[in-house]
C-alpha positions as CSV (number, residue, x, y, z in Angstrom):
1,M,111.4,23.8,98.3
2,A,109.7,27.1,99.7
3,G,108.7,25.4,102.9
4,D,112.3,25.1,104.2
5,K,113.6,28.4,103.6
6,P,113.0,30.9,106.0
7,W,111.5,34.2,106.2
8,P,111.9,36.5,104.3
9,Q,113.0,33.7,101.4
10,V,110.0,32.6,100.9
11,P,107.4,34.4,98.2
12,V,104.2,35.6,99.2
13,G,101.3,32.9,98.9
14,N,97.9,32.5,99.3
15,K,97.2,31.8,103.2
16,D,100.2,35.2,103.6
17,N,98.4,36.6,100.7
18,N,97.5,39.9,102.6
19,N,101.2,40.4,104.1
20,A,104.9,40.6,102.3
21,A,107.9,41.9,104.7
22,V,108.4,44.8,100.8
23,V,105.8,45.7,98.5
24,I,106.7,47.8,95.7
25,I,104.6,50.6,93.7
26,G,105.6,50.3,89.9
27,G,106.9,47.9,87.8
28,G,109.1,50.2,85.4
29,L,112.8,50.0,85.3
30,A,113.1,51.3,89.0
31,G,110.8,49.0,90.8
32,M,112.2,46.2,88.5
33,C,116.1,47.0,89.6
34,A,114.7,47.6,93.3
35,A,113.1,43.8,93.0
36,I,116.4,42.1,91.6
37,D,118.5,43.8,93.8
38,L,116.1,43.2,97.0
39,I,117.1,39.0,95.7
40,K,120.3,39.5,95.0
41,R,121.3,41.6,98.2
42,N,118.8,41.2,100.6
43,N,118.1,37.2,99.7
44,C,114.7,37.9,99.9
45,R,111.9,36.7,97.5
46,N,109.1,37.9,100.1
47,F,108.2,41.0,98.1
48,I,105.4,41.9,96.0
49,I,105.1,44.2,93.3
50,L,102.0,46.1,92.6
51,E,101.8,47.0,89.1
52,K,98.5,50.1,87.4
53,S,99.2,48.1,84.0
54,A,98.6,44.3,82.8
55,S,102.3,44.3,81.7
56,L,105.8,45.2,83.0
57,G,107.5,47.6,82.0
58,G,106.4,51.3,83.3
59,T,107.1,54.2,80.8
60,W,108.1,51.4,77.9
61,N,104.7,49.8,77.9
62,D,102.3,53.1,78.9
63,N,104.2,54.8,75.9
64,K,103.2,53.4,72.7
65,Y,102.6,56.7,70.2
66,P,104.2,56.5,66.8
67,G,107.9,56.9,66.8
68,C,108.3,56.1,70.3
69,C,112.2,55.7,70.9
70,C,114.6,56.1,73.2
71,D,116.8,59.6,73.7
72,V,119.5,58.6,75.3
73,G,121.5,56.1,73.6
74,S,121.5,52.2,73.4
75,I,124.7,51.4,74.9
76,L,123.6,52.7,78.4
77,Y,120.2,52.1,78.3
78,S,120.3,48.9,79.8
79,Y,121.0,47.8,83.7
80,S,124.8,47.1,84.0
81,F,124.3,44.0,85.8
82,A,121.6,43.1,82.4
83,P,123.8,44.5,79.4
84,N,122.4,44.3,75.6
85,P,124.6,43.1,73.0
86,D,121.7,43.1,70.8
87,W,120.3,46.2,70.4
88,T,119.7,46.9,66.7
89,R,120.1,50.8,66.5
90,N,121.4,53.9,68.2
91,Y,118.5,54.7,69.7
92,P,116.5,51.7,70.3
93,G,111.9,52.0,70.0
94,Q,109.5,51.4,72.3
95,E,109.1,48.1,71.0
96,E,112.8,46.5,71.3
97,I,112.8,48.2,75.0
98,L,109.8,46.8,76.4
99,A,111.0,43.0,75.0
100,Y,114.5,43.8,76.6
101,L,112.7,44.7,80.1
102,T,110.6,41.3,79.5
103,G,113.4,39.2,79.1
104,V,115.5,41.0,82.3
105,A,112.0,39.6,84.7
106,Q,111.9,36.5,83.5
107,S,115.8,35.8,84.2
108,Y,115.2,37.1,87.6
109,G,111.9,35.2,88.3
110,L,109.8,38.8,88.7
111,Y,106.5,37.8,87.4
112,Q,105.6,35.4,90.0
113,H,105.7,38.4,92.8
114,V,103.7,41.0,90.3
115,R,100.0,41.7,91.0
116,F,99.1,43.6,87.7
117,S,96.2,46.1,87.1
118,S,96.4,47.2,91.0
119,T,96.2,50.6,92.0
120,V,97.5,51.5,94.7
121,T,95.4,54.2,96.2
122,D,97.1,55.4,99.6
123,A,99.3,54.2,102.1
124,T,99.1,54.7,106.0
125,W,102.1,54.2,108.8
126,D,100.2,51.6,111.4
127,D,102.0,52.6,115.4
128,A,100.2,49.2,116.4
129,T,101.7,46.7,114.0
130,Q,104.9,49.3,112.6
131,Q,103.9,48.4,109.3
132,W,102.4,50.2,106.3
133,H,98.9,49.5,105.5
134,V,98.5,49.6,101.6
135,R,95.3,50.1,100.1
136,V,95.3,48.4,96.4
137,K,92.1,48.9,94.1
138,R,91.8,45.7,91.2
139,A,90.9,47.3,87.9
140,E,87.0,46.8,86.9
141,G,86.9,44.0,84.4
142,T,89.7,41.7,86.2
143,K,88.8,38.3,87.5
144,E,90.4,38.9,90.8
145,A,88.1,42.2,91.1
146,E,85.1,39.6,90.9
147,S,85.9,38.9,94.4
148,T,87.9,41.3,95.7
149,P,88.0,44.4,94.3
150,E,89.6,46.1,97.1
151,Y,91.9,44.7,99.6
152,T,94.8,45.8,102.3
153,L,98.2,45.0,102.2
154,R,100.5,44.9,104.9
155,T,104.4,45.6,104.7
156,D,107.5,46.1,106.8
157,F,109.1,47.8,103.9
158,L,107.4,50.3,101.5
159,V,109.0,51.0,98.0
160,S,108.1,53.6,95.7
161,A,108.6,53.2,92.1
162,V,106.5,54.9,90.5
163,G,108.6,57.6,89.1
164,Q,108.0,61.2,88.1
165,L,106.5,60.6,84.4
166,N,103.3,58.5,84.6
167,T,100.3,60.6,85.4
168,P,99.2,62.3,81.8
169,K,99.0,66.0,82.1
170,Y,96.3,66.9,79.4
171,P,96.5,71.2,78.9
172,D,94.2,73.4,80.8
173,I,92.2,74.7,77.2
174,P,88.6,74.8,77.4
175,G,86.4,72.7,74.9
176,L,89.5,70.3,74.9
177,D,86.9,67.5,76.1
178,K,84.5,64.8,75.0
179,D,81.8,67.6,75.1
180,G,83.3,70.3,73.5
181,F,85.6,68.5,71.2
182,D,83.4,66.7,68.3
183,G,86.6,64.7,67.2
184,K,89.0,62.3,68.7
185,I,91.4,63.4,71.7
186,I,94.6,61.1,72.3
187,H,97.1,61.7,75.2
188,S,100.4,60.3,74.0
189,A,100.9,58.3,77.0
190,R,97.6,56.2,75.9
191,W,97.6,55.9,72.5
192,D,95.2,54.0,70.7
193,W,95.9,52.3,68.1
194,S,92.7,51.8,66.8
195,Y,92.6,54.9,65.6
196,D,92.7,55.1,61.7
197,L,95.0,58.4,60.9
198,N,95.1,58.3,57.6
199,D,93.9,61.0,55.4
200,K,93.0,63.1,59.2
201,K,93.8,66.2,60.1
202,I,95.4,66.6,62.8
203,A,96.3,69.0,65.6
204,L,99.4,68.3,68.1
205,L,100.1,70.3,71.2
206,G,103.2,70.6,71.7
207,N,106.6,70.4,70.3
208,G,108.9,68.8,73.5
209,C,110.4,65.4,72.8
210,T,107.2,63.6,72.5
211,A,106.2,65.6,69.9
212,V,108.8,65.6,68.1
213,Q,109.4,62.3,67.8
214,I,105.9,62.1,66.5
215,L,105.5,64.3,64.1
216,P,107.7,62.7,61.6
217,E,105.7,59.8,62.1
218,I,101.8,60.9,61.6
219,A,103.0,63.5,58.8
220,K,103.4,60.8,56.6
221,V,99.7,59.2,56.7
222,A,97.8,62.2,57.8
223,K,95.9,64.7,55.4
224,H,97.7,67.4,57.5
225,V,99.2,68.0,60.7
226,T,99.1,71.3,62.9
227,V,101.9,71.7,65.3
228,F,100.7,74.3,68.1
229,Q,104.2,75.1,69.1
230,R,104.1,77.5,73.2
231,T,108.1,77.3,73.1
232,P,110.6,76.3,71.2
233,N,113.3,73.5,72.3
234,W,116.7,73.3,71.0
235,L,117.3,70.4,69.4
236,V,120.5,68.8,68.2
237,P,121.7,65.9,65.9
238,R,120.5,62.3,66.7
239,S,122.8,60.8,64.1
240,D,120.1,57.3,64.6
241,R,121.1,55.1,62.5
242,P,121.4,50.7,63.0
243,V,123.7,49.0,64.3
244,S,126.0,46.5,62.9
245,A,126.4,42.7,63.5
246,V,130.3,42.9,63.7
247,T,129.7,45.6,66.4
248,Q,126.6,43.6,68.0
249,G,129.5,40.8,67.5
250,V,132.5,42.4,69.6
251,Y,130.1,43.5,71.7
252,R,129.3,40.1,72.7
253,Y,132.5,38.0,72.3
254,V,134.8,40.9,72.8
255,P,136.0,40.9,76.3
256,G,135.9,44.4,78.3
257,A,134.4,46.2,74.4
258,M,130.8,46.5,75.8
259,S,132.2,48.1,79.1
260,F,134.8,50.1,77.1
261,M,132.0,51.8,75.2
262,R,129.6,52.3,78.0
263,G,131.9,54.2,80.1
264,V,133.0,56.6,76.9
265,A,129.0,56.9,76.3
266,M,128.5,57.6,80.0
267,E,131.9,60.4,80.3
268,Y,130.6,62.4,77.4
269,G,127.1,62.3,79.3
270,E,129.2,63.6,82.0
271,L,130.8,66.2,80.2
272,A,127.6,67.8,78.8
273,H,126.8,68.7,82.0
274,N,128.8,71.4,82.0
275,A,126.8,72.8,79.8
276,L,123.8,73.3,82.2
277,K,125.7,74.4,85.4
278,G,126.6,78.5,85.9
279,E,127.3,81.2,83.4
280,A,127.7,79.7,79.9
281,G,131.3,78.8,79.0
282,T,133.2,76.8,76.9
283,I,130.6,73.4,76.5
284,A,127.5,75.6,76.2
285,R,128.9,77.5,73.5
286,M,129.8,74.9,71.6
287,A,126.5,73.2,72.5
288,H,124.5,76.3,71.6
289,Q,126.9,76.0,68.3
290,R,126.0,72.8,67.9
291,A,122.2,73.6,68.1
292,S,122.0,76.6,66.3
293,N,123.9,74.7,62.8
294,H,121.3,72.0,63.2
295,I,118.8,74.7,62.8
296,A,120.2,76.6,59.7
297,K,121.2,73.3,57.9
298,S,118.0,71.6,58.4
299,L,116.2,74.5,57.6
300,A,118.2,76.4,55.4
301,G,116.5,78.6,52.8
302,H,113.2,79.1,55.3
303,P,114.0,82.4,57.4
304,E,110.7,82.4,58.7
305,L,110.4,78.8,60.4
306,Q,113.8,79.4,61.8
307,E,113.1,82.0,63.5
308,K,109.8,80.7,65.4
309,V,112.1,76.9,66.2
310,T,114.7,79.0,67.5
311,P,114.7,79.5,71.2
312,K,115.0,83.0,73.0
313,Y,116.7,81.1,76.1
314,R,120.1,78.9,76.7
315,V,120.8,75.9,76.0
316,G,119.8,73.2,78.6
317,C,117.5,75.8,80.1
318,K,114.9,72.6,79.1
319,R,115.5,69.5,77.8
320,I,117.8,68.7,75.2
321,I,115.8,66.9,71.6
322,A,118.2,64.7,69.7
323,S,116.3,64.8,66.4
324,D,117.1,63.9,62.9
325,D,113.6,64.2,61.3
326,Y,111.8,67.0,63.0
327,Y,112.9,70.1,61.3
328,P,112.5,67.7,57.6
329,A,108.9,67.0,58.8
330,L,108.2,70.5,59.3
331,L,109.2,71.0,56.0
332,R,106.8,68.8,54.2
333,P,103.9,70.7,52.2
334,N,101.0,68.5,54.3
335,V,102.6,70.0,57.8
336,D,102.4,73.9,59.5
337,L,103.8,74.9,62.5
338,E,100.9,77.2,64.5
339,T,103.1,79.8,67.3
340,R,99.9,81.5,68.1
341,P,98.1,81.0,72.1
342,I,95.3,78.3,71.7
343,H,92.0,80.3,72.9
344,G,89.3,77.4,72.9
345,V,88.0,74.8,71.6
346,C,85.0,74.6,70.0
347,G,82.7,71.4,68.1
348,K,86.0,70.7,65.4
349,N,87.5,74.1,65.4
350,I,90.5,75.3,67.7
351,K,90.4,79.3,67.9
352,V,93.6,81.4,68.6
353,I,94.9,84.5,70.0
354,D,96.2,87.2,68.7
355,P,99.8,87.8,70.3
356,E,99.8,91.8,69.8
357,T,95.7,92.6,70.9
358,N,95.8,89.5,73.3
359,E,91.8,88.8,71.8
360,P,90.8,85.7,69.8
361,T,91.3,85.8,66.0
362,D,91.4,82.9,63.7
363,S,89.7,79.6,64.1
364,L,91.7,76.2,62.4
365,S,88.8,74.1,61.6
366,D,88.2,70.7,60.5
367,Y,90.0,69.2,62.7
368,D,89.9,65.0,63.7
369,L,92.2,64.7,65.6
370,I,93.9,66.4,68.7
371,V,97.1,64.9,70.0
372,C,98.1,65.8,73.5
373,A,102.1,65.8,73.8
374,T,102.3,67.7,77.2
375,G,103.5,65.2,79.1
376,F,103.1,64.2,82.5
377,Q,102.3,65.9,86.1
378,S,106.0,65.5,86.9
379,L,105.5,68.4,89.8
380,D,102.8,65.8,92.1
381,F,105.5,63.3,93.4
382,M,103.0,59.9,94.4
383,H,100.1,61.7,92.6
384,P,97.2,60.2,92.9
385,I,98.9,58.5,96.8
386,K,97.7,59.4,99.5
387,M,100.3,59.0,102.1
388,Y,100.0,59.2,106.1
389,G,103.4,58.3,108.3
390,L,104.5,59.4,111.6
391,D,101.5,60.8,113.7
392,H,99.0,60.6,110.7
393,R,100.7,63.2,109.1
394,S,100.2,63.4,105.1
395,I,102.8,63.5,102.4
396,H,100.8,66.2,101.1
397,D,101.4,68.3,104.3
398,V,105.7,67.1,104.4
399,W,106.1,68.9,100.9
400,E,104.2,71.7,101.4
401,G,106.2,74.4,99.2
402,G,107.5,71.6,97.0
403,A,108.3,68.0,97.5
404,R,111.9,67.3,98.7
405,A,113.6,64.4,100.2
406,L,117.2,63.5,101.6
407,Y,119.3,61.8,98.1
408,G,115.7,61.9,96.6
409,I,114.8,59.2,98.9
410,A,113.8,59.0,101.9
411,V,111.2,61.6,103.4
412,E,110.4,63.1,106.2
413,S,108.0,61.5,108.8
414,M,107.7,58.3,106.1
415,P,109.3,55.4,108.2
416,N,110.7,52.7,106.3
417,F,110.2,53.9,103.1
418,G,112.2,55.1,100.3
419,M,111.6,56.2,96.8
420,L,113.4,55.5,93.3
421,Y,113.5,58.6,90.8
422,G,112.7,60.7,93.8
423,P,112.9,64.6,94.1
424,N,115.7,66.1,92.3
425,T,117.1,63.2,90.8
426,N,116.5,63.3,87.5
427,L,118.8,64.2,85.0
428,G,119.1,66.3,81.7
429,H,122.5,64.8,80.5
430,N,122.6,61.0,81.2
431,S,120.8,57.6,81.8
432,I,118.4,57.5,84.6
433,I,119.4,54.1,84.8
434,L,122.5,54.9,86.2
435,M,120.8,56.9,89.3
436,L,117.8,54.3,89.9
437,E,120.7,51.5,90.3
438,A,122.2,53.9,92.4
439,Q,119.1,54.3,94.4
440,S,118.1,50.6,94.5
441,R,121.2,49.5,96.2
442,Y,120.8,52.7,99.3
443,I,117.0,51.8,99.5
444,N,118.0,48.2,99.6
445,G,120.9,49.0,102.5
446,M,117.5,50.3,104.3
447,I,115.8,47.3,103.7
448,G,118.0,44.9,105.0
449,E,118.6,46.7,108.0
450,V,114.9,47.0,108.9
451,L,114.6,43.2,107.8
452,R,117.9,42.0,109.7
453,A,115.8,43.2,112.9
454,K,112.8,41.9,112.8
455,R,114.6,38.4,112.4
456,Q,116.0,39.3,115.9
457,N,112.5,40.0,117.2
458,Q,114.0,43.7,117.7
459,P,112.1,45.6,114.8
460,I,113.5,48.8,113.9
461,R,111.8,52.2,112.2
462,L,114.2,54.4,110.0
463,T,113.1,57.5,109.6
464,P,115.1,60.2,108.0
465,K,116.4,63.4,110.3
466,P,114.5,66.3,109.3
467,A,117.5,68.4,109.9
468,R,119.3,66.3,107.5
469,V,116.5,66.6,104.7
470,A,116.2,70.5,105.2
471,A,120.0,70.8,104.9
472,F,120.8,68.4,102.3
473,D,117.6,70.1,100.4
474,E,118.6,73.7,101.1
475,E,123.0,72.9,99.6
476,I,121.2,71.3,96.3
477,Q,118.6,73.9,95.5
478,G,121.6,76.7,96.2
479,E,123.2,74.2,93.4
480,L,120.6,74.6,90.9
481,K,120.6,78.7,91.4
482,A,123.2,78.7,89.5
483,S,122.0,76.2,87.0
484,A,120.8,77.0,83.3
485,W,117.0,75.4,84.9
486,N,117.0,78.0,86.8
487,D,116.8,80.8,83.9
488,P,113.3,83.3,85.3
489,N,112.0,83.5,81.9
490,V,111.7,79.7,81.1
491,N,108.9,77.3,82.1
492,S,109.5,73.8,82.4
493,W,108.5,70.3,83.6
494,Y,111.5,70.7,86.1
495,K,110.0,73.4,88.2
496,T,107.7,74.6,90.8
497,A,105.2,78.2,89.8
498,E,107.1,79.6,92.5
499,G,110.5,78.5,90.5
500,R,111.4,76.2,93.2
501,I,113.7,73.2,90.7
502,V,111.8,69.8,92.4
503,N,112.6,67.3,89.5
504,N,116.4,67.5,88.4
505,W,119.7,66.8,90.1
506,S,122.5,69.3,90.5
507,R,125.3,67.6,89.8
508,N,127.0,64.9,87.9
509,V,125.8,61.1,88.5
510,V,129.3,59.7,89.7
511,D,128.6,62.6,92.5
512,Y,125.5,60.9,93.0
513,Q,126.9,57.6,93.3
514,K,129.2,58.1,96.0
515,L,126.6,60.2,97.6
516,V,124.5,57.1,98.0
517,S,127.3,54.9,98.6
518,N,126.7,54.1,102.3
519,V,123.7,54.3,104.5
520,R,125.0,56.6,107.1
521,L,122.3,55.9,110.0
522,E,123.7,58.0,112.4
523,E,124.0,60.7,110.7
524,D,120.9,61.0,108.7
525,F,118.1,58.9,110.5
526,D,116.4,58.3,114.0
527,V,116.6,55.0,114.3
528,V,114.5,53.6,116.9
529,V,113.4,49.8,118.7
530,V,110.1,49.4,118.8
531,Q,108.8,47.4,122.1
532,Q,105.6,45.5,122.2
533,S,104.5,46.1,125.7
534,N,103.0,42.9,127.5
535,D,100.3,45.0,128.8
536,S,96.8,44.3,126.6
537,D,95.8,47.4,127.3
538,K,98.5,48.7,125.8
539,A,98.9,46.4,122.4
540,D,97.7,49.2,120.3
541,S,100.3,52.1,121.0
542,P,104.2,50.4,121.8
543,S,106.7,52.3,122.8
544,T,109.7,53.1,121.2
545,V,113.2,54.5,122.3
546,P,116.3,55.5,119.9
547,R,118.3,52.2,119.0
548,V,121.9,51.9,120.8
549,G,124.5,50.3,119.3
550,G,124.5,48.4,116.2
551,R,125.4,49.4,112.8
552,K,126.3,53.2,112.0
553,K,126.6,52.7,108.7
554,I,126.1,50.8,105.4
555,H,128.0,50.3,102.7
556,V,126.3,49.7,99.7
557,G,128.6,50.6,97.2
558,R,127.9,51.7,94.1
559,V,128.7,50.6,89.8
560,H,131.6,51.6,88.3
561,E,130.2,52.3,84.9
562,E,133.3,55.8,84.3
563,L,136.2,55.2,82.4
564,R,138.6,52.7,84.2
565,P,142.0,51.7,82.0
566,S,144.2,49.4,83.3
567,K,147.6,50.1,83.5
568,T,147.8,48.0,80.1
569,T,145.7,50.1,78.7
570,L,147.3,53.4,79.8
571,Y,150.6,52.0,79.1
572,V,149.5,51.3,75.2
573,L,148.0,55.1,75.3
574,G,150.7,56.6,76.5
575,A,153.2,54.4,74.2
576,V,151.2,55.4,71.3
577,A,150.8,59.2,72.7
578,G,154.7,59.2,73.1
579,A,154.9,58.0,68.9
580,A,152.3,60.0,68.1
581,A,154.9,63.3,69.6
582,I,158.1,61.9,67.9
583,A,156.5,61.9,65.0
584,G,154.3,65.6,65.5
585,G,158.2,67.0,66.4
586,F,159.8,65.1,63.3
587,L,157.0,66.2,61.0
588,A,157.1,69.8,62.4
589,R,160.7,70.2,61.4
590,N,159.5,68.9,58.3
591,P,157.5,71.4,57.0
592,K,157.9,69.6,53.3
593,L,157.0,66.1,53.9
594,L,154.0,67.0,56.3
595,E,152.7,68.8,53.1
596,E,153.4,65.9,51.0
597,L,151.2,64.0,53.5
598,R,148.6,65.8,53.5
599,S,148.5,66.0,49.8
600,S,148.1,62.2,50.3
601,I,145.5,62.0,52.5
602,A,143.5,64.4,50.6
């Protein structure tokens, strides 16, 4: 029974409704991973997940637009501890991914820890209690909000799992609002499925990954679609297809088969990272050729359209998009590609700018719907949550000039706090789940130390050393300056207006996993012991002293997804390679036999 278990193994109940050992903000891929690791690594059930929506799933619950699917191969788009042999496609759709996440949440008993329709407005560190005070607002119309529309949670450790892509971004276009446009406006992350697209004239703003997925679907039913493109993106073939029952069976029943294919997929992604760093090398040139061939093949006979969709920058400066059906959709008779900038919206009309005169010109008229596939406020980490740490310092002040965090996890002046998918941890070449699992292990190492100290009645405060945060940031920014993302002629959601890259990780995944496989307490953190005063007049201002002794480092390890063939596998591969070398040498000495073999194969 729960009453027989010690803290923090006991789930939060009614009597301690406003207190939790750990509070996790966000119930998506990251928040679920952190919660599961809490259970597995810290034997902790005294935690709460605060989710603003009415369901778990994060981005896969928020984004339900037509054609929504994963742009990472399904073989790698699952937790390492919960592989899914039953994916039905190479690139699964939103509903299938959400069903997978729901199943994982159920199997680990997460639902009892989730408070849905709960938005965090602010979080403040309290020196008196050495806890975070998290202000929560419940959604209007819920039964819980009738009695308690707002309340404050107290927690020993706060985890942000809100990610980088959670707050929709609307373009700053005059008239693009309910007062200026007479039709319907839908953001891709807030899709309205009750709206009938049939026989509608639609303006699709954007041509990034989301727009590329939306266009082929809405073009099937719309009267007409105009795609408004600001900057073209590089596309490569997606090669999506169903996963056969045979493949599913092999993954499920053949030991090591799925792990091997996950390793192959990861290694391929790591190899692709070379196209993103430094000067354009062989791999970058190969990627450029592949993308160029995709345009030439898909839009053969349409030179003007080819010119419009061909970027003027190298592959990798912006996110590379995989699609098989976007270019064919542009060739449909009911689809136009508009590259002139938008001047404004009025009534049902969209006025564009003549690029030569920079003056307003034609009005494109009679639109029923404007779809904003314009992304998220990716640079505003933690937005719109307000955070106040040591000495009531706001995270907004800490991040003046751009967000930064030690390993993308620990933030200066924010004690007992960790971020998943924080600054400089986004990937442009591999599955983000690989990064999330590494971050979750690291944060749970921090949490374990905090909870252990509290059980021993010697509470501690972990805050990253400012010098270590600055040194790490300088190192990463130096590497990013040499990457494709730093092209000064290209704007992307990776960069601030000043050109600082705040989203992306500069190296490959394995480098990051190794970097965060140990929580270096002595080297990276100010670890202080909190001493409560017996003087009642000083109870609100406990003293702190540097911790003497204690662990200097916590090994949290890492997930090994990359290929690591066994000795037996290496022996087999060696034997095959040896046989191939012998056969090759023999055929080289017998060219007539080689030609006969070629003819028979042909």
